DRENFIMAR-438856 format. One line per field, with one value per residue (C-alpha): residue number from 1; residue in three letters; x, y, z. Coordinates in steps of 0.02 Angstrom, whole numbers. Layout:
residues N
k = (NUM/...)
r = (ALA/...)
px = (X/...)
py = (Y/...)
pz = (Z/...)
//
This chain:
residues 135
k = (1/2/3/4/5/6/7/8/9/10/11/12/13/14/15/16/17/18/19/20/21/22/23/24/25/26/27/28/29/30/31/32/33/34/35/36/37/38/39/40/41/42/43/44/45/46/47/48/49/50/51/52/53/54/55/56/57/58/59/60/61/62/63/64/65/66/67/68/69/70/71/72/73/74/75/76/77/78/79/80/81/82/83/84/85/86/87/88/89/90/91/92/93/94/95/96/97/98/99/100/101/102/103/104/105/106/107/108/109/110/111/112/113/114/115/116/117/118/119/120/121/122/123/124/125/126/127/128/129/130/131/132/133/134/135)
r = (MET/THR/TYR/THR/GLY/SER/CYS/LEU/CYS/GLY/GLU/VAL/VAL/PHE/GLU/VAL/GLU/GLY/SER/PHE/ASN/ASN/PHE/TYR/LEU/CYS/HIS/CYS/GLU/ARG/CYS/ARG/LYS/ASP/SER/GLY/SER/ALA/HIS/ALA/ALA/ASN/LEU/PHE/SER/SER/GLU/ALA/GLU/LEU/ARG/TRP/LEU/GLN/GLY/GLU/GLU/TYR/VAL/ARG/THR/PHE/ASP/LEU/GLU/GLY/HIS/ILE/LYS/SER/PHE/CYS/ILE/HIS/CYS/GLY/SER/ALA/LEU/PRO/ASN/ILE/GLN/MET/GLU/GLY/THR/LEU/LEU/VAL/VAL/PRO/ALA/GLY/SER/LEU/ASP/CYS/ASP/VAL/PRO/ILE/SER/PRO/ASP/GLY/HIS/ILE/TYR/VAL/ALA/SER/LYS/ALA/ASN/TRP/ASP/ALA/GLN/LEU/GLU/LYS/ILE/PRO/SER/PHE/ASP/THR/ILE/PRO/HIS/ASP/GLU/HIS/GLY)
px = (-10002/-9983/-10121/-10141/-10264/-10307/-10454/-10543/-10423/-10255/-10238/-10253/-10150/-10127/-10078/-10134/-10019/-10100/-10237/-10420/-10557/-10724/-10785/-10971/-11087/-11197/-11395/-11434/-11503/-11353/-11220/-11345/-11366/-11149/-11123/-11252/-11278/-11384/-11240/-11073/-10942/-10816/-10681/-10650/-10481/-10448/-10252/-10205/-10116/-10166/-10030/-10069/-9927/-9986/-10136/-10172/-10226/-10349/-10439/-10617/-10715/-10905/-10995/-11168/-11199/-11110/-11096/-10943/-10863/-10709/-10667/-10557/-10610/-10571/-10667/-10761/-10702/-10721/-10580/-10519/-10554/-10507/-10687/-10728/-10601/-10465/-10486/-10572/-10503/-10632/-10575/-10708/-10677/-10679/-10536/-10404/-10297/-10251/-10360/-10467/-10383/-10563/-10742/-10876/-10944/-11125/-11253/-11300/-11448/-11560/-11709/-11660/-11610/-11690/-11828/-11755/-11597/-11663/-11603/-11480/-11371/-11513/-11507/-11412/-11216/-11125/-10940/-10963/-11120/-11229/-11267/-11467/-11541/-11579/-11394)
py = (7264/7160/7127/7058/6987/6865/6803/6863/6742/6784/6599/6619/6743/6757/6871/6927/6980/7066/7183/7148/7170/7171/7228/7187/7193/7046/7041/6833/6755/6613/6774/6846/6674/6647/6832/6855/7035/7132/7068/7000/7106/7009/7066/6966/6934/6846/6863/6890/6755/6684/6641/6567/6632/6541/6419/6349/6192/6289/6328/6242/6273/6224/6224/6235/6206/6331/6451/6440/6504/6468/6503/6475/6335/6414/6578/6576/6703/6719/6685/6682/6565/6496/6455/6436/6305/6390/6551/6673/6697/6781/6879/6947/7113/7109/6984/7109/7194/7349/7472/7422/7480/7514/7549/7424/7422/7383/7284/7112/7005/7145/7062/6961/7097/7098/7200/7297/7339/7509/7678/7642/7804/7897/7799/7856/7832/7798/7775/7639/7541/7665/7687/7722/7743/7557/7489)
pz = (2515/2665/2805/2960/3060/3208/3277/3471/3575/3468/3445/3255/3177/2954/2836/2677/2538/2394/2344/2380/2207/2321/2476/2504/2656/2630/2721/2649/2787/2806/2846/2972/3051/3050/3092/3226/3145/3010/2870/2834/2808/2680/2571/2400/2313/2169/2169/2356/2438/2628/2751/2908/3026/3207/3251/3085/3143/3260/3113/3057/2900/2909/2718/2696/2509/2459/2620/2673/2839/2939/3117/3259/3377/3535/3516/3364/3273/3082/2990/2814/2697/2520/2399/2228/2182/2249/2145/2281/2458/2548/2709/2852/2865/3049/3062/2998/3138/3031/2929/2784/2611/2541/2560/2544/2376/2404/2521/2432/2445/2522/2497/2641/2748/2946/2966/3107/3004/2933/2950/3074/3057/3155/3318/3442/3432/3615/3620/3777/3846/3902/4078/4146/4286/4308/4272)
//
């Protein structure tokens, strides 16, 4: 299977050929910081291959003591990277431009979960930004 993805500004385009072994939602403090959200959502593969189709020169990788994040230098979007001495491909699920082929396997590092990340399925949902009487 081949999956395509890109960054927010479209300068970086990539494809992944192969299958994903795991899909985890990570709640560790570092993933929350670098995603700016409740968790990071990453796909992992030990056999898939990453190919940069456009803009590889705009990709930078930040490594904080083994916490690795690749991103576009123009828009800051998270991008795939190779870890574990070349044996593990990590793909941010939101960077794919196609459907994600598997469901998450689980939440990890839940002991570090944000205090506001509880029962989120119970809060109201909106198709767009809601407008109130002040906006």
